[in-house]
N, C-alpha and C positions, 0 to 999 in steps of 0.2 A: 563244862561251861567255863570260860575264862574268868579269872579273878583280876580285879583292878584295885590299885592303891590310890586313894586321893589324899595327897599331902596338903594340909591346910596351912597356908603361910599368912602370917600377920605381921604388921609393923608394930612392935611393942611400944614404940615411942608415941604412936598416935592412937593406940587402943584406949578405950575409956578406963579411967583409973579404978573404978569400982568393978571392972570386968563386965561380962554380959548382963543385960537387964533381965529381970524376972520374966518379962514378956518374951524376950528373945529365947530364953531357956525353955519356955513353954512351947513356943513355935517349933524350936529345934526338937524337943522331945516328941511332939506330935509327928513331925516328919520322920524322925528315926523310927518311931513305932510303925508308920506306914511302910517305910522301906523294909523293915524287918518282916512285917506281915506279908509283903510281896515276895519274900524269900531272897532278897537281894543283899541285905546287910549281913555281913559275917562278923565284923568287929568295928567298933568306933570308940574313940576317947579323945578328950582334950588333954593337953600337956601342961605341966606347971611352967611358970615363967622361966626364960633362959637364965636368969640370975641364979636359979636353983640347980642348973645343969652343969655338966662338964663336957668338954670337947676332947676326945682322944684322937691323936693324929700319929700316923706312921709315915715317916719321911726319912729317906737316906739311911735306912736301917735303924733308926732311932724312934722311940716312942716319946710323946709329950702329952701332958694333960693340962688343959687350960680351964680355969674356973669361969663360969658365966658371970655376968651377962657378956654377950659377944658383941661388943660395940662396933666392930668393923662390919657387922652384918645388918643390913637394913631390915630384911624380913627374916623371921624365924619360923620354924615349924611349930604351930600352935595346937595341932591335933591331926588326926588321920581317920580314914575310913577304909575298910577292906570290903569290897562289894563283889558279888558274883553276878555278872551280867552277860547277856547274849553277845554283846559286842561293845566296842569303845563308844559308839554313839549313845547307847543306853547309859553307860557309866557317866558320860558327860551330861546327859539330861538330868540324872539324879543329882549330880554335883551342882548344876545350875540351880536346881530347886533348893539345895542346901544354902547356896550363897544368897538367894533371894529372901531367906528368912531374917537376914541381918538388917538392922536399921541402916539408913543411907549414910550415916557418918562413919561406918566401919569401912576399912579397906582390907579386903580379904582376897587372897588368890589361892586357887587350888590347882595343883599339878596332878593330873590323872595319868597313871602309867599302868600298863598291863604287867601282871606279875609273871615272870618267866617260870614256866613249869619244867620240872625235871632237872 
């Protein structure tokens, strides 16, 4: 069965200063438990703010390392999920359910991509 990566993209400039609410975390936990019991969720986690990250780039035979935050980027990867689904449509349905647990003031985008095997 194919695996899919859902990259959770957020706009750190418009995210709530205190992070996700307790209610959001509870709803997210319940959904993650449901997805896991369904045998779909393989791994998921949120990521620390981009200010705590590094960007490593290879260009023209040279490596460079840039400290976060990455101001030229509007959206950053805020988390991920790896799911095993029968097809892309199922992966998108689970991703839609994940997005719907967020309050209306959140702006969250998920990019769903099949993981290349072999």
